[in-house]
C-alpha positions in Angstrom: -23.2 3.1 -3.5 -24.6 2.6 -0.1 -25.3 -1.2 -0.4 -22.0 -1.8 -2.2 -20.1 0.2 0.4 -21.6 -1.9 3.2 -20.7 -5.0 1.4 -17.1 -3.9 0.8 -16.8 -2.8 4.5 -18.0 -6.3 5.6 -15.4 -7.9 3.3 -12.6 -5.7 4.7 -13.6 -6.5 8.2 -13.8 -10.2 7.5 -10.2 -10.0 6.0 -9.0 -8.4 9.2 -8.0 -5.2 7.5 -7.1 -2.5 10.1 -9.7 0.4 10.5 -7.5 3.1 9.0 -7.0 1.1 5.8 -10.7 0.3 5.7 -11.5 4.0 5.8 -9.0 4.8 3.0 -10.2 2.0 0.8 -13.8 3.0 1.1 -13.0 6.7 0.6 -11.0 6.0 -2.6 -13.7 3.7 -4.1 -16.2 6.5 -3.4 -13.9 9.0 -5.2 -13.6 6.6 -8.1 -17.4 6.4 -8.4 -17.8 10.2 -8.1 -15.2 10.8 -10.8 -17.4 9.0 -13.3 -20.7 9.7 -11.5 -21.5 6.0 -11.9 -21.5 2.9 -9.7 -18.3 0.8 -9.9 -20.5 -2.1 -10.9 -21.0 -0.3 -14.2 -17.3 0.5 -14.7 -14.5 -1.7 -16.0 -10.8 -1.8 -17.0 -10.9 1.2 -19.3 -12.3 3.4 -16.6 -9.8 2.2 -14.0 -6.9 3.0 -16.4 -8.4 6.5 -17.0 -8.8 7.1 -13.3 -5.2 5.9 -12.7 -4.0 8.5 -15.2 -6.0 11.1 -13.4 -4.4 10.2 -10.1 -1.0 10.5 -11.6 -1.4 13.6 -13.8 -3.9 15.7 -11.8 -3.4 14.7 -8.2 0.3 14.0 -8.4 0.3 11.3 -5.8 3.5 9.7 -4.5 4.3 6.2 -5.8 3.3 4.6 -2.5 0.0 6.5 -2.1 -0.8 5.8 -5.8 -0.4 2.0 -5.3 -2.3 2.1 -2.1 -5.3 3.7 -3.8 -5.3 1.3 -6.7 -5.1 -1.6 -4.2 -8.5 -0.3 -3.0 -10.0 -0.7 -6.4 -8.4 -4.1 -6.9 -9.9 -5.3 -3.6 -13.3 -4.0 -4.7 -13.3 -5.9 -7.9 -11.6 -9.0 -6.8 -13.3 -9.6 -3.4 -16.5 -7.7 -3.3 -17.7 -7.7 -6.9 -15.9 -11.0 -7.7 -14.8 -9.7 -11.1 -11.1 -10.5 -11.0 -10.8 -10.2 -14.8 -11.4 -6.4 -14.6 -8.2 -5.8 -12.7 -6.0 -8.7 -13.6 -4.2 -6.7 -16.3 -3.9 -3.5 -14.2 -0.2 -3.0 -13.4 1.6 -0.6 -11.1 4.5 1.6 -12.2 7.8 0.0 -11.2 8.6 0.9 -7.6 11.5 3.3 -7.4 13.9 2.4 -4.7 14.8 5.4 -2.6 17.3 5.1 0.2 16.2 6.5 3.5 17.8 9.5 5.1 19.8 8.5 8.2 21.2 10.7 11.0 24.7 10.2 12.3 25.0 9.2 16.0 26.3 12.6 16.8 23.2 14.2 15.1 20.8 12.0 17.1 22.7 13.0 20.3 22.4 16.7 19.4 18.7 16.3 18.9 18.4 15.1 22.5 20.8 17.7 23.9 18.8 20.6 22.5 15.5 19.3 23.7 15.0 20.4 27.3 11.3 19.6 27.8 11.1 16.3 29.6 8.1 15.0 27.7 9.4 16.0 24.3 12.8 14.4 25.0 11.2 11.2 26.2 9.1 10.9 23.0 12.1 11.4 20.8 14.3 9.0 22.8 11.7 6.2 22.8 11.1 6.6 19.1 14.7 6.3 18.3 15.8 3.8 20.9 13.0 1.3 20.1 12.7 2.0 16.3 9.1 3.1 16.5 6.8 4.6 13.8 5.4 8.0 14.9 1.9 6.5 15.2 3.3 3.8 17.5 4.9 6.3 19.8 1.7 8.3 20.0 -0.3 5.2 21.0 2.0 3.8 23.6 0.3 3.1 26.9 1.9 3.0 30.4 1.5 -0.8 30.5 3.5 -1.1 27.2 6.8 -0.3 29.0 8.2 -3.3 30.8 11.2 -2.3 32.8 11.8 -5.8 34.2 12.1 -7.4 30.7 13.4 -4.2 29.2 11.0 -4.4 26.3 8.4 -2.1 24.7 5.2 -3.6 23.5 3.9 -2.2 20.2 0.2 -2.9 19.9 -1.5 -3.0 16.5 1.4 -1.7 14.5 1.4 -1.5 10.8 -0.6 -4.4 9.4 -2.5 -4.7 12.7 0.3 -6.8 14.2 1.7 -6.7 17.8 5.4 -6.9 18.4 8.1 -6.2 21.0 11.1 -4.0 20.7 14.0 -3.3 23.0 13.8 -0.7 25.9 16.9 1.4 26.2 18.2 1.9 29.8 18.8 5.6 28.9 15.3 6.0 27.5 13.9 4.3 30.6 15.7 6.8 32.9 14.3 9.6 30.8 10.8 8.2 31.0 11.0 8.0 34.8 12.0 11.6 35.0 9.1 12.5 32.7 6.6 10.4 34.7 7.6 12.0 38.0 6.7 15.5 36.6 3.7 14.7 34.3 2.2 11.6 36.0 0.4 10.1 32.9 -2.2 7.5 33.7 -3.3 5.4 30.7 -1.6 6.9 27.6 2.2 7.3 28.0 2.1 10.6 26.2 -1.2 12.3 26.8 -2.7 14.9 24.4 -4.5 18.0 25.5 -7.0 15.8 27.2 -5.8 13.1 29.6 -8.1 10.5 28.1 -6.5 11.0 24.6 -3.0 10.3 23.4 -0.8 12.9 21.7 -1.3 13.3 18.0 1.3 12.3 15.4 1.3 15.8 14.0 2.4 17.2 17.4 5.3 14.7 17.6 6.3 15.8 14.1 6.3 19.4 15.1 8.4 18.6 18.2 11.0 16.8 16.0 11.2 19.6 13.5 11.7 22.2 16.2 14.5 20.1 17.7 16.1 19.5 14.3 16.1 23.3 13.7 17.7 24.0 17.1 20.3 21.2 16.4 21.0 22.9 13.0 20.5 19.6 11.2 20.1 20.4 7.5 19.3 16.9 6.2 15.7 16.4 4.9 14.8 14.4 8.0 11.4 13.7 9.6 10.6 11.9 12.9 10.5 8.7 10.8 14.2 9.3 10.2 14.8 8.2 13.8 13.4 4.8 13.0 15.7 4.5 9.9 18.6 5.7 12.0 17.8 3.1 14.7 17.9 0.2 12.2 21.1 1.5 10.4 23.0 2.0 13.7 22.0 -1.5 14.9 23.4 -3.0 11.7 26.6 -1.0 11.9 27.0 -2.3 15.5 26.8 -5.8 14.2 23.2 -6.7 14.9 21.9 -9.4 12.5 19.5 -8.5 9.8 17.0 -11.0 11.2 16.9 -9.3 14.6 16.5 -5.9 13.1 13.6 -7.2 11.0 11.9 -8.5 14.1 12.4 -5.2 16.0 11.0 -3.2 13.1 8.1 -5.5 12.5 8.9 -6.0 8.8 7.0 -9.0 7.3 9.7 -9.6 4.7 13.5 -9.4 5.2 13.7 -7.7 1.8 12.2 -4.6 3.3 14.9 -4.6 6.0 17.8 -5.0 3.5 17.5 -1.4 2.5 19.5 -0.5 5.6 22.4 -2.5 4.3 22.7 0.1 1.5 22.9 3.0 3.9 25.1 1.3 6.5 28.8 2.2 6.6 29.5 -1.3 7.8 30.7 -2.7 4.5 31.7 0.6 3.0 34.3 1.1 5.8 36.2 -1.9 4.4 36.5 -0.4 1.0 39.4 1.9 0.1 38.9 4.5 -2.6 41.4 3.9 -5.5 42.5 7.6 -5.2 43.9 6.8 -1.8 46.2 4.1 -3.3 48.3 6.8 -5.0 51.4 7.7 -3.1 51.3 11.3 -4.2 48.1 12.5 -5.9 49.7 15.8 -6.6 
């Protein structure tokens, strides 16, 4: 499907789709074609449904990944092949709402206290204090830290959009200590080579090591720091709109999930058990 691939790539680029999504879409359309050993131009609704069942039953994809892959096929038929009717009846399974894991303030503090390496501590601090995705932390440049305006610039975040987040004074002091020892030049957190940034996998490993040392048993990942940042802001009285802007969410609906894990409203509710004078 060389010609079709080139055409789809051009359509993705014209739509401004970020390179990582382009790569995934093209790969999954190729997998779709290989599954039937035929060009997608020869396939239709029945084959797409059969492939969807294969993804669910054989590959056991998560809900998010499954929808992402089917979006690739929908883009192909709607935009590149201009055959909207093929996918107009294709529906996703209903999204299951899962509440994010959130660390308590004391748990976040313990992560930092058990991390002695200046570089590792700086990475974890900036991730939490600015609400960054792990990929955003990895791609930070020296010029993205603005100590005069106390902001962090996030370039080409999710969806290919730029945004600004807050720069914590504590995180800034940690970054200065780190810079004095490591002297990074272009990338804030360099990889094994100075002309490359650190990998997201390395940051994940650093987080898991700190989590183990801090004896945190929650099923947390480095992305939990971003969830914790948002929840702690809401608990401190920050408006949902400001949290949305800091996180870079397109829709406020995405941000409202943190209302469900925040203790802000729950703290005002008394359990009926506590109304009994003597529960004995």
